[in-house]
C-alpha positions as CSV (number, residue, x, y, z in Angstrom):
1,M,-100.5,116.5,-244.3
2,Q,-103.7,117.2,-242.5
3,L,-104.2,120.2,-240.1
4,T,-106.7,120.5,-237.3
5,G,-109.1,123.4,-237.2
6,K,-107.1,125.0,-234.4
7,Q,-103.9,124.7,-236.3
8,N,-105.6,126.1,-239.4
9,R,-106.8,129.2,-237.5
10,Y,-103.3,129.7,-236.0
11,L,-101.6,129.5,-239.4
12,R,-104.2,131.9,-241.0
13,G,-103.4,134.4,-238.2
14,L,-99.7,134.1,-238.9
15,G,-100.2,134.3,-242.7
16,H,-102.3,137.5,-242.6
17,Q,-99.4,139.9,-242.9
18,L,-97.4,137.8,-245.4
19,K,-96.8,138.9,-249.0
20,P,-97.1,136.3,-251.8
21,V,-93.8,134.7,-252.7
22,V,-94.9,132.4,-255.5
23,F,-97.0,133.5,-258.4
24,V,-99.0,131.2,-260.8
25,G,-99.6,132.7,-264.2
26,K,-100.9,131.5,-267.5
27,E,-98.3,128.7,-267.6
28,E,-100.1,127.4,-264.5
29,I,-98.4,124.5,-262.6
30,N,-95.1,123.5,-264.1
31,D,-91.7,122.3,-262.8
32,A,-90.5,125.9,-262.2
33,V,-93.5,126.8,-260.1
34,I,-93.2,123.6,-258.1
35,A,-89.4,124.2,-257.6
36,A,-90.1,127.8,-256.4
37,T,-92.8,126.6,-254.0
38,E,-90.5,123.9,-252.6
39,E,-87.7,126.4,-252.0
40,A,-90.0,128.9,-250.4
41,L,-91.6,126.3,-248.1
42,E,-88.2,125.1,-247.0
43,T,-87.1,128.7,-246.2
44,H,-90.3,130.1,-244.7
45,E,-92.6,127.1,-243.9
46,L,-95.7,129.2,-244.4
47,I,-96.1,131.0,-247.7
48,K,-98.7,132.7,-249.8
49,V,-99.2,131.7,-253.4
50,K,-101.0,134.2,-255.7
51,L,-102.9,133.3,-258.9
52,Q,-102.4,135.9,-261.5
53,E,-105.0,137.1,-264.0
54,G,-103.7,134.8,-266.8
55,C,-104.3,131.6,-264.7
56,M,-107.6,130.1,-265.9
57,S,-107.6,127.0,-263.7
58,D,-109.8,126.7,-260.6
59,R,-108.1,127.9,-257.5
60,K,-109.0,124.8,-255.5
61,E,-107.5,122.6,-258.2
62,I,-104.2,124.6,-258.2
63,A,-104.1,124.5,-254.4
64,A,-104.6,120.7,-254.5
65,E,-101.9,120.2,-257.2
66,L,-99.4,122.3,-255.4
67,S,-100.0,120.7,-252.0
68,Q,-99.7,117.2,-253.5
69,A,-96.6,118.0,-255.5
70,T,-94.8,119.6,-252.4
71,G,-96.3,117.7,-249.5
72,A,-97.7,120.9,-248.1
73,A,-101.0,121.5,-246.4
74,V,-103.4,124.1,-247.6
75,A,-104.2,126.3,-244.7
76,Q,-106.5,128.8,-246.5
77,I,-107.8,129.7,-250.0
78,L,-109.1,133.2,-250.1
79,G,-109.9,134.8,-253.4
80,R,-106.9,134.3,-255.7
81,T,-104.5,133.7,-252.9
82,M,-103.7,130.5,-251.0
83,L,-101.7,129.8,-247.9
84,L,-99.5,126.7,-247.8
85,Y,-97.7,125.2,-244.8
86,R,-95.0,122.6,-244.6
87,P,-92.6,122.2,-241.7
88,S,-89.0,122.5,-242.6
89,K,-86.0,120.7,-240.9
90,E,-85.5,123.5,-238.4
91,Q,-89.3,123.8,-237.7
92,K,-89.7,127.5,-237.1
93,I,-93.4,127.5,-236.5
94,N,-94.7,125.6,-233.5
95,L,-98.3,124.5,-234.2
96,P,-100.8,124.3,-231.3
97,K,-101.7,120.7,-230.3
98,S,-105.1,119.5,-231.5
Protein backbone atom coordinates (compact mmCIF):
# COMPACT_ATOMS: atom_id res chain seq x y z
CA MET A 1 0.00 0.00 0.00
CA GLN A 2 1.41 3.37 -1.00
CA LEU A 3 0.38 6.66 0.62
CA THR A 4 0.68 10.13 -0.86
CA GLY A 5 2.46 12.91 1.03
CA LYS A 6 -0.87 14.53 1.91
CA GLN A 7 -2.24 11.24 3.27
CA ASN A 8 0.98 10.66 5.26
CA ARG A 9 0.74 14.09 6.90
CA TYR A 10 -2.93 13.49 7.73
CA LEU A 11 -2.18 10.12 9.36
CA ARG A 12 0.77 11.53 11.32
CA GLY A 13 -1.56 14.20 12.70
CA LEU A 14 -4.10 11.55 13.76
CA GLY A 15 -1.38 9.32 15.22
CA HIS A 16 0.21 12.02 17.37
CA GLN A 17 -1.93 11.31 20.47
CA LEU A 18 -2.01 7.51 20.06
CA LYS A 19 -0.29 5.22 22.55
CA PRO A 20 1.70 2.20 21.28
CA VAL A 21 -0.41 -0.97 21.12
CA VAL A 22 2.22 -3.39 19.78
CA PHE A 23 5.68 -3.79 21.29
CA VAL A 24 8.64 -5.46 19.58
CA GLY A 25 11.20 -6.83 22.04
CA LYS A 26 14.25 -9.04 21.89
CA GLU A 27 12.28 -11.78 20.12
CA GLU A 28 11.88 -9.25 17.27
CA ILE A 29 9.38 -10.13 14.51
CA ASN A 30 7.67 -13.47 15.10
CA ASP A 31 4.21 -14.93 14.50
CA ALA A 32 2.85 -13.54 17.78
CA VAL A 33 3.94 -9.98 16.94
CA ILE A 34 2.49 -10.26 13.43
CA ALA A 35 -0.80 -11.64 14.80
CA ALA A 36 -1.02 -8.83 17.39
CA THR A 37 -0.31 -6.25 14.68
CA GLU A 38 -2.96 -7.76 12.38
CA GLU A 39 -5.55 -7.68 15.16
CA ALA A 40 -4.70 -4.11 16.18
CA LEU A 41 -4.84 -2.89 12.55
CA GLU A 42 -8.22 -4.53 12.01
CA THR A 43 -9.57 -2.89 15.17
CA HIS A 44 -7.96 0.57 14.93
CA GLU A 45 -6.65 0.98 11.33
CA LEU A 46 -3.90 3.33 12.58
CA ILE A 47 -1.53 2.01 15.26
CA LYS A 48 1.77 2.79 16.91
CA VAL A 49 4.39 0.08 17.24
CA LYS A 50 7.19 0.58 19.77
CA LEU A 51 10.62 -1.03 19.61
CA GLN A 52 11.79 -1.90 23.11
CA GLU A 53 15.37 -1.74 24.35
CA GLY A 54 16.00 -5.45 23.73
CA CYS A 55 15.29 -5.17 19.99
CA MET A 56 18.61 -4.97 18.16
CA SER A 57 17.34 -4.83 14.56
CA ASP A 58 17.21 -1.63 12.55
CA ARG A 59 13.93 0.21 12.98
CA LYS A 60 13.48 0.61 9.21
CA GLU A 61 13.94 -3.13 8.67
CA ILE A 62 11.37 -3.90 11.38
CA ALA A 63 8.91 -1.42 9.83
CA ALA A 64 9.41 -2.96 6.37
CA GLU A 65 8.97 -6.52 7.69
CA LEU A 66 5.80 -5.66 9.61
CA SER A 67 4.26 -3.69 6.76
CA GLN A 68 5.00 -6.48 4.29
CA ALA A 69 3.63 -9.19 6.62
CA THR A 70 0.40 -7.28 7.37
CA GLY A 71 -0.17 -5.35 4.15
CA ALA A 72 0.00 -2.07 6.04
CA ALA A 73 1.60 1.20 5.03
CA VAL A 74 4.30 2.83 7.15
CA ALA A 75 3.08 6.38 7.78
CA GLN A 76 5.99 7.41 10.01
CA ILE A 77 9.13 6.19 11.74
CA LEU A 78 10.18 8.45 14.58
CA GLY A 79 12.82 7.28 17.04
CA ARG A 80 11.89 3.79 18.20
CA THR A 81 8.22 4.25 17.31
CA MET A 82 6.49 3.60 14.00
CA LEU A 83 3.02 4.42 12.76
CA LEU A 84 1.26 1.80 10.61
CA TYR A 85 -1.97 2.21 8.65
CA ARG A 86 -4.22 -0.31 6.96
CA PRO A 87 -7.90 0.28 6.19
CA SER A 88 -10.29 -2.18 7.84
CA LYS A 89 -13.57 -3.48 6.43
CA GLU A 90 -15.54 -0.65 8.09
CA GLN A 91 -12.96 1.98 7.01
CA LYS A 92 -13.06 4.32 10.02
CA ILE A 93 -10.46 6.77 8.69
CA ASN A 94 -11.24 8.72 5.53
CA LEU A 95 -7.97 9.63 3.87
CA PRO A 96 -7.73 12.87 1.89
CA LYS A 97 -7.62 12.46 -1.88
CA SER A 98 -4.20 12.87 -3.46
